Structures are given as structure tokens and as C-alpha cells.
N, CA, C and O atoms as a GROMACS GRO file, in nm:
protein
  364
    1UNK      N    1  -0.100  -0.226   1.909
    1UNK     CA    2   0.001  -0.141   1.847
    1UNK      C    3   0.048  -0.042   1.953
    1UNK      O    4  -0.032   0.027   2.017
    2UNK      N    5   0.179  -0.036   1.970
    2UNK     CA    6   0.235   0.059   2.066
    2UNK      C    7   0.232   0.200   2.007
    2UNK      O    8   0.240   0.218   1.886
    3UNK      N    9   0.220   0.298   2.095
    3UNK     CA   10   0.212   0.438   2.054
    3UNK      C   11   0.327   0.516   2.116
    3UNK      O   12   0.358   0.500   2.234
    4UNK      N   13   0.388   0.602   2.035
    4UNK     CA   14   0.497   0.688   2.080
    4UNK      C   15   0.472   0.828   2.028
    4UNK      O   16   0.416   0.846   1.919
    5UNK      N   17   0.514   0.927   2.104
    5UNK     CA   18   0.511   1.064   2.053
    5UNK      C   19   0.627   1.079   1.954
    5UNK      O   20   0.715   0.994   1.947
    6UNK      N   21   0.625   1.187   1.878
    6UNK     CA   22   0.733   1.214   1.783
    6UNK      C   23   0.866   1.221   1.858
    6UNK      O   24   0.966   1.164   1.814
    7UNK      N   25   0.867   1.290   1.972
    7UNK     CA   26   0.991   1.304   2.049
    7UNK      C   27   1.040   1.168   2.098
    7UNK      O   28   1.160   1.139   2.091
    8UNK      N   29   0.948   1.084   2.147
    8UNK     CA   30   0.988   0.950   2.193
    8UNK      C   31   1.040   0.865   2.078
    8UNK      O   32   1.140   0.794   2.093
    9UNK      N   33   0.973   0.873   1.965
    9UNK     CA   34   1.016   0.795   1.848
    9UNK      C   35   1.155   0.840   1.802
    9UNK      O   36   1.240   0.758   1.770
   10UNK      N   37   1.176   0.970   1.800
   10UNK     CA   38   1.306   1.024   1.758
   10UNK      C   39   1.415   0.977   1.854
   10UNK      O   40   1.523   0.936   1.812
   11UNK      N   41   1.385   0.983   1.981
   11UNK     CA   42   1.481   0.944   2.084
   11UNK      C   43   1.512   0.794   2.081
   11UNK      O   44   1.624   0.753   2.114
   12UNK      N   45   1.414   0.714   2.041
   12UNK     CA   46   1.427   0.568   2.048
   12UNK      C   47   1.420   0.501   1.911
   12UNK      O   48   1.385   0.383   1.903
   13UNK      N   49   1.453   0.572   1.805
   13UNK     CA   50   1.435   0.517   1.670
   13UNK      C   51   1.509   0.385   1.651
   13UNK      O   52   1.452   0.290   1.598
   14UNK      N   53   1.632   0.378   1.693
   14UNK     CA   54   1.709   0.254   1.676
   14UNK      C   55   1.639   0.137   1.744
   14UNK      O   56   1.630   0.028   1.687
   15UNK      N   57   1.591   0.159   1.864
   15UNK     CA   58   1.519   0.054   1.937
   15UNK      C   59   1.390   0.018   1.866
   15UNK      O   60   1.358  -0.100   1.851
   16UNK      N   61   1.315   0.118   1.821
   16UNK     CA   62   1.189   0.092   1.752
   16UNK      C   63   1.211   0.009   1.626
   16UNK      O   64   1.135  -0.084   1.598
   17UNK      N   65   1.314   0.041   1.551
   17UNK     CA   66   1.340  -0.029   1.425
   17UNK      C   67   1.390  -0.171   1.450
   17UNK      O   68   1.349  -0.263   1.380
   18UNK      N   69   1.476  -0.188   1.546
   18UNK     CA   70   1.541  -0.318   1.563
   18UNK      C   71   1.478  -0.410   1.666
   18UNK      O   72   1.507  -0.530   1.667
   19UNK      N   73   1.392  -0.359   1.752
   19UNK     CA   74   1.339  -0.444   1.858
   19UNK      C   75   1.187  -0.459   1.857
   19UNK      O   76   1.133  -0.531   1.941
   20UNK      N   77   1.118  -0.394   1.767
   20UNK     CA   78   0.973  -0.405   1.763
   20UNK      C   79   0.927  -0.532   1.691
   20UNK      O   80   0.810  -0.569   1.701
   21UNK      N   81   1.016  -0.597   1.620
   21UNK     CA   82   0.975  -0.714   1.542
   21UNK      C   83   0.882  -0.670   1.431
   21UNK      O   84   0.905  -0.569   1.366
   22UNK      N   85   0.777  -0.747   1.409
   22UNK     CA   86   0.682  -0.716   1.302
   22UNK      C   87   0.568  -0.627   1.348
   22UNK      O   88   0.476  -0.599   1.271
   23UNK      N   89   0.573  -0.582   1.474
   23UNK     CA   90   0.466  -0.496   1.525
   23UNK      C   91   0.482  -0.354   1.473
   23UNK      O   92   0.590  -0.296   1.482
   24UNK      N   93   0.376  -0.298   1.419
   24UNK     CA   94   0.378  -0.159   1.374
   24UNK      C   95   0.374  -0.068   1.496
   24UNK      O   96   0.324  -0.106   1.602
   25UNK      N   97   0.425   0.051   1.480
   25UNK     CA   98   0.429   0.151   1.587
   25UNK      C   99   0.354   0.275   1.539
   25UNK      O  100   0.382   0.326   1.430
   26UNK      N  101   0.262   0.324   1.618
   26UNK     CA  102   0.189   0.447   1.587
   26UNK      C  103   0.265   0.564   1.647
   26UNK      O  104   0.300   0.563   1.765
   27UNK      N  105   0.289   0.665   1.565
   27UNK     CA  106   0.357   0.786   1.612
   27UNK      C  107   0.254   0.899   1.612
   27UNK      O  108   0.187   0.924   1.512
   28UNK      N  109   0.244   0.966   1.727
   28UNK     CA  110   0.144   1.072   1.742
   28UNK      C  111   0.212   1.205   1.770
   28UNK      O  112   0.323   1.211   1.822
   29UNK      N  113   0.140   1.311   1.735
   29UNK     CA  114   0.185   1.447   1.766
   29UNK      C  115   0.065   1.522   1.820
   29UNK      O  116  -0.040   1.527   1.756
   30UNK      N  117   0.082   1.580   1.937
   30UNK     CA  118  -0.030   1.649   2.004
   30UNK      C  119  -0.151   1.557   2.018
   30UNK      O  120  -0.265   1.601   2.005
   31UNK      N  121  -0.124   1.430   2.044
   31UNK     CA  122  -0.231   1.333   2.064
   31UNK      C  123  -0.298   1.283   1.937
   31UNK      O  124  -0.387   1.199   1.944
   32UNK      N  125  -0.257   1.333   1.822
   32UNK     CA  126  -0.318   1.294   1.694
   32UNK      C  127  -0.225   1.201   1.616
   32UNK      O  128  -0.104   1.222   1.614
   33UNK      N  129  -0.281   1.097   1.554
   33UNK     CA  130  -0.198   1.007   1.473
   33UNK      C  131  -0.125   1.085   1.365
   33UNK      O  132  -0.184   1.169   1.296
   34UNK      N  133   0.004   1.056   1.349
   34UNK     CA  134   0.086   1.126   1.251
   34UNK      C  135   0.146   1.029   1.150
   34UNK      O  136   0.150   1.058   1.030
   35UNK      N  137   0.193   0.915   1.199
   35UNK     CA  138   0.260   0.819   1.110
   35UNK      C  139   0.257   0.681   1.173
   35UNK      O  140   0.232   0.664   1.292
   36UNK      N  141   0.282   0.583   1.089
   36UNK     CA  142   0.298   0.446   1.136
   36UNK      C  143   0.434   0.398   1.089
   36UNK      O  144   0.470   0.413   0.972
   37UNK      N  145   0.509   0.340   1.181
   37UNK     CA  146   0.639   0.283   1.150
   37UNK      C  147   0.620   0.132   1.143
   37UNK      O  148   0.576   0.069   1.239
   38UNK      N  149   0.654   0.076   1.029
   38UNK     CA  150   0.637  -0.068   1.008
   38UNK      C  151   0.757  -0.122   0.933
   38UNK      O  152   0.800  -0.063   0.834
   39UNK      N  153   0.811  -0.232   0.980
   39UNK     CA  154   0.925  -0.293   0.913
   39UNK      C  155   0.881  -0.356   0.781
   39UNK      O  156   0.770  -0.408   0.770
   40UNK      N  157   0.968  -0.352   0.684
   40UNK     CA  158   0.944  -0.418   0.556
   40UNK      C  159   1.023  -0.547   0.559
   40UNK      O  160   1.146  -0.546   0.550
   41UNK      N  161   0.953  -0.658   0.572
   41UNK     CA  162   1.020  -0.788   0.579
   41UNK      C  163   1.009  -0.865   0.450
   41UNK      O  164   1.078  -0.965   0.430
   42UNK      N  165   0.922  -0.820   0.361
   42UNK     CA  166   0.900  -0.888   0.234
   42UNK      C  167   0.909  -0.782   0.124
   42UNK      O  168   0.837  -0.682   0.129
   43UNK      N  169   0.995  -0.801   0.024
   43UNK     CA  170   1.006  -0.702  -0.084
   43UNK      C  171   0.873  -0.672  -0.152
   43UNK      O  172   0.850  -0.561  -0.200
   44UNK      N  173   0.784  -0.772  -0.158
   44UNK     CA  174   0.652  -0.749  -0.219
   44UNK      C  175   0.571  -0.648  -0.138
   44UNK      O  176   0.493  -0.572  -0.195
   45UNK      N  177   0.589  -0.648  -0.005
   45UNK     CA  178   0.518  -0.550   0.078
   45UNK      C  179   0.558  -0.408   0.039
   45UNK      O  180   0.472  -0.320   0.031
   46UNK      N  181   0.686  -0.387   0.016
   46UNK     CA  182   0.733  -0.253  -0.022
   46UNK      C  183   0.675  -0.214  -0.156
   46UNK      O  184   0.634  -0.099  -0.175
   47UNK      N  185   0.670  -0.307  -0.250
   47UNK     CA  186   0.614  -0.278  -0.381
   47UNK      C  187   0.466  -0.243  -0.370
   47UNK      O  188   0.418  -0.151  -0.435
   48UNK      N  189   0.392  -0.317  -0.286
   48UNK     CA  190   0.249  -0.288  -0.266
   48UNK      C  191   0.230  -0.149  -0.204
   48UNK      O  192   0.138  -0.076  -0.243
   49UNK      N  193   0.315  -0.113  -0.109
   49UNK     CA  194   0.306   0.020  -0.049
   49UNK      C  195   0.332   0.130  -0.151
   49UNK      O  196   0.260   0.230  -0.156
   50UNK      N  197   0.434   0.110  -0.232
   50UNK     CA  198   0.465   0.211  -0.335
   50UNK      C  199   0.347   0.226  -0.431
   50UNK      O  200   0.313   0.338  -0.470
   51UNK      N  201   0.286   0.115  -0.471
   51UNK     CA  202   0.173   0.122  -0.563
   51UNK      C  203   0.052   0.188  -0.496
   51UNK      O  204  -0.018   0.266  -0.559
   52UNK      N  205   0.028   0.156  -0.370
   52UNK     CA  206  -0.087   0.211  -0.299
   52UNK      C  207  -0.080   0.363  -0.289
   52UNK      O  208  -0.183   0.430  -0.287
   53UNK      N  209   0.041   0.417  -0.283
   53UNK     CA  210   0.058   0.562  -0.270
   53UNK      C  211   0.100   0.630  -0.400
   53UNK      O  212   0.136   0.747  -0.400
   54UNK      N  213   0.094   0.557  -0.511
   54UNK     CA  214   0.133   0.612  -0.640
   54UNK      C  215   0.019   0.696  -0.698
   54UNK      O  216  -0.087   0.641  -0.727
   55UNK      N  217   0.039   0.826  -0.716
   55UNK     CA  218  -0.067   0.909  -0.776
   55UNK      C  219  -0.104   0.861  -0.916
   55UNK      O  220  -0.220   0.867  -0.956
   56UNK      N  221  -0.005   0.812  -0.991
   56UNK     CA  222  -0.032   0.766  -1.127
   56UNK      C  223  -0.124   0.643  -1.124
   56UNK      O  224  -0.221   0.637  -1.200
   57UNK      N  225  -0.092   0.546  -1.038
   57UNK     CA  226  -0.176   0.426  -1.030
   57UNK      C  227  -0.314   0.461  -0.978
   57UNK      O  228  -0.413   0.408  -1.028
   58UNK      N  229  -0.323   0.549  -0.879
   58UNK     CA  230  -0.454   0.588  -0.827
   58UNK      C  231  -0.539   0.655  -0.935
   58UNK      O  232  -0.660   0.633  -0.940
   59UNK      N  233  -0.477   0.735  -1.021
   59UNK     CA  234  -0.550   0.798  -1.132
   59UNK      C  235  -0.601   0.693  -1.229
   59UNK      O  236  -0.715   0.702  -1.276
   60UNK      N  237  -0.519   0.594  -1.260
   60UNK     CA  238  -0.561   0.486  -1.351
   60UNK      C  239  -0.677   0.409  -1.291
   60UNK      O  240  -0.775   0.380  -1.360
   61UNK      N  241  -0.668   0.377  -1.162
   61UNK     CA  242  -0.775   0.302  -1.096
   61UNK      C  243  -0.905   0.383  -1.092
   61UNK      O  244  -1.012   0.329  -1.116
   62UNK      N  245  -0.895   0.512  -1.062
   62UNK     CA  246  -1.015   0.595  -1.058
   62UNK      C  247  -1.080   0.605  -1.196
   62UNK      O  248  -1.202   0.598  -1.208
   63UNK      N  249  -0.998   0.620  -1.299
   63UNK     CA  250  -1.051   0.623  -1.436
   63UNK      C  251  -1.120   0.491  -1.469
   63UNK      O  252  -1.226   0.490  -1.531
   64UNK      N  253  -1.061   0.380  -1.428
   64UNK     CA  254  -1.121   0.249  -1.453
   64UNK      C  255  -1.254   0.236  -1.380
   64UNK      O  256  -1.351   0.186  -1.436
   65UNK      N  257  -1.258   0.280  -1.255
   65UNK     CA  258  -1.384   0.274  -1.178
   65UNK      C  259  -1.492   0.360  -1.245
   65UNK      O  260  -1.608   0.319  -1.251
   66UNK      N  261  -1.453   0.477  -1.293
   66UNK     CA  262  -1.549   0.564  -1.361
   66UNK      C  263  -1.605   0.495  -1.485
   66UNK      O  264  -1.725   0.497  -1.510
   67UNK      N  265  -1.517   0.434  -1.563
   67UNK     CA  266  -1.561   0.365  -1.684
   67UNK      C  267  -1.655   0.249  -1.651
   67UNK      O  268  -1.753   0.226  -1.722
   68UNK      N  269  -1.627   0.177  -1.545
   68UNK     CA  270  -1.714   0.067  -1.504
   68UNK      C  271  -1.851   0.121  -1.464
   68UNK      O  272  -1.953   0.064  -1.502
   69UNK      N  273  -1.853   0.231  -1.386
   69UNK     CA  274  -1.982   0.292  -1.347
   69UNK      C  275  -2.062   0.335  -1.469
   69UNK      O  276  -2.185   0.331  -1.468
   70UNK      N  277  -1.992   0.376  -1.574
   70UNK     CA  278  -2.058   0.422  -1.697
   70UNK      C  279  -2.092   0.306  -1.791
   70UNK      O  280  -2.136   0.328  -1.903
   71UNK      N  281  -2.070   0.183  -1.745
   71UNK     CA  282  -2.103   0.067  -1.826
   71UNK      C  283  -2.001   0.035  -1.934
   71UNK      O  284  -2.032  -0.039  -2.028
   72UNK      N  285  -1.881   0.089  -1.924
   72UNK     CA  286  -1.780   0.067  -2.026
   72UNK      C  287  -1.685  -0.048  -1.991
   72UNK      O  288  -1.586  -0.071  -2.061
   73UNK      N  289  -1.713  -0.119  -1.883
   73UNK     CA  290  -1.626  -0.229  -1.842
   73UNK      C  291  -1.643  -0.349  -1.935
   73UNK      O  292  -1.732  -0.351  -2.021
   74UNK      N  293  -1.557  -0.447  -1.916
   74UNK     CA  294  -1.568  -0.571  -1.993
   74UNK      C  295  -1.580  -0.687  -1.895
   74UNK      O  296  -1.531  -0.678  -1.782
   75UNK      N  297  -1.646  -0.796  -1.936
   75UNK     CA  298  -1.657  -0.912  -1.848
   75UNK      C  299  -1.518  -0.969  -1.815
   75UNK      O  300  -1.425  -0.957  -1.895
   76UNK      N  301  -1.506  -1.030  -1.699
   76UNK     CA  302  -1.379  -1.086  -1.654
   76UNK      C  303  -1.323  -1.186  -1.755
   76UNK      O  304  -1.203  -1.190  -1.779
   77UNK      N  305  -1.411  -1.268  -1.814
   77UNK     CA  306  -1.364  -1.368  -1.910
   77UNK      C  307  -1.296  -1.301  -2.029
   77UNK      O  308  -1.193  -1.348  -2.077
   78UNK      N  309  -1.353  -1.191  -2.076
   78UNK     CA  310  -1.294  -1.118  -2.188
   78UNK      C  311  -1.160  -1.056  -2.148
   78UNK      O  312  -1.065  -1.057  -2.226
   79UNK      N  313  -1.153  -1.003  -2.028
   79UNK     CA  314  -1.028  -0.947  -1.978
   79UNK      C  315  -0.917  -1.052  -1.983
   79UNK      O  316  -0.808  -1.026  -2.033
   80UNK      N  317  -0.946  -1.172  -1.929
   80UNK     CA  318  -0.843  -1.276  -1.926
   80UNK      C  319  -0.809  -1.325  -2.066
   80UNK      O  320  -0.693  -1.359  -2.092
   81UNK      N  321  -0.906  -1.329  -2.157
   81UNK     CA  322  -0.874  -1.365  -2.296
   81UNK      C  323  -0.778  -1.264  -2.356
   81UNK      O  324  -0.681  -1.301  -2.423
   82UNK      N  325  -0.803  -1.136  -2.330
   82UNK     CA  326  -0.713  -1.032  -2.381
   82UNK      C  327  -0.574  -1.043  -2.317
   82UNK      O  328  -0.473  -1.025  -2.385
   83UNK      N  329  -0.570  -1.071  -2.188
   83UNK     CA  330  -0.440  -1.087  -2.121
   83UNK      C  331  -0.362  -1.202  -2.182
   83UNK      O  332  -0.242  -1.190  -2.208
   84UNK      N  333  -0.430  -1.314  -2.204
   84UNK     CA  334  -0.362  -1.430  -2.263
   84UNK      C  335  -0.309  -1.397  -2.402
   84UNK      O  336  -0.198  -1.434  -2.437
   85UNK      N  337  -0.391  -1.327  -2.480
   85UNK     CA  338  -0.350  -1.294  -2.617
   85UNK      C  339  -0.237  -1.191  -2.618
   85UNK      O  340  -0.142  -1.204  -2.695
   86UNK      N  341  -0.246  -1.090  -2.533
   86UNK     CA  342  -0.147  -0.982  -2.534
   86UNK      C  343  -0.016  -1.019  -2.466
   86UNK      O  344   0.091  -0.974  -2.507
   87UNK      N  345  -0.024  -1.100  -2.363
   87UNK     CA  346   0.095  -1.126  -2.282
   87UNK      C  347   0.131  -1.274  -2.272
   87UNK      O  348   0.221  -1.311  -2.196
   88UNK      N  349   0.062  -1.356  -2.347
   88UNK     CA  350   0.086  -1.501  -2.344
   88UNK      C  351   0.083  -1.553  -2.201
   88UNK      O  352   0.169  -1.630  -2.159
   89UNK      N  353  -0.020  -1.508  -2.127
   89UNK     CA  354  -0.038  -1.550  -1.988
   89UNK      C  355  -0.111  -1.683  -1.986
   89UNK      O  356  -0.215  -1.698  -2.051
   90UNK      N  357  -0.058  -1.778  -1.913
   90UNK     CA  358  -0.124  -1.908  -1.900
   90UNK      C  359  -0.218  -1.904  -1.781
   90UNK      O  360  -0.178  -1.865  -1.671
   91UNK      N  361  -0.343  -1.944  -1.803
   91UNK     CA  362  -0.439  -1.950  -1.692
   91UNK      C  363  -0.476  -2.091  -1.660
   91UNK      O  364  -0.555  -2.116  -1.570
   0.00000   0.00000   0.00000
């Protein structure tokens, strides 16, 4: 992964976006990692990124993990039965 300072990235943004291909670029400030610039080539990638940084989804996942730790989870087979019944999902 190539590394650029904030000033270098700002100066060369057009080049970074259009000529890096699928390689991510690390942007640093005062020698410390600050950001990663990565092209979105697949719409699903963008959706995954939005979900990964969604405070609402993270809260739901944390609540689910807590419930599982407390023994309130359900077996996978039961989960899929409920999914099929609720959403007519074919497995």
C-alpha cells in the first residue's frame, strides 16, 4: 500500500483516484495513519462499508452479542425456520 501525507494526497488527488487502480492508499499526518483512500468498484462494497460504520447496526449487533452471551440466542436451524416463515426465504 502506497503512503502519502495529507499535503501530497491533496496535491495529487486526481492522480490518486484515477491512476491507483484497485490499490488502497494510506494517508498519514505527522507520521500517523489518518485515512485510507480506496476506490469503490462494486456497489456491494459501498453498502458493506456503510453498514460497517453504521452506529445503528453496530448497536443491534452488540445487543445480539450480549443476548447470546446471556444464553438468549437461538440455534441456527431455528433462525432459518423463522426466516423462511417470516420472509418466504427458500433455503
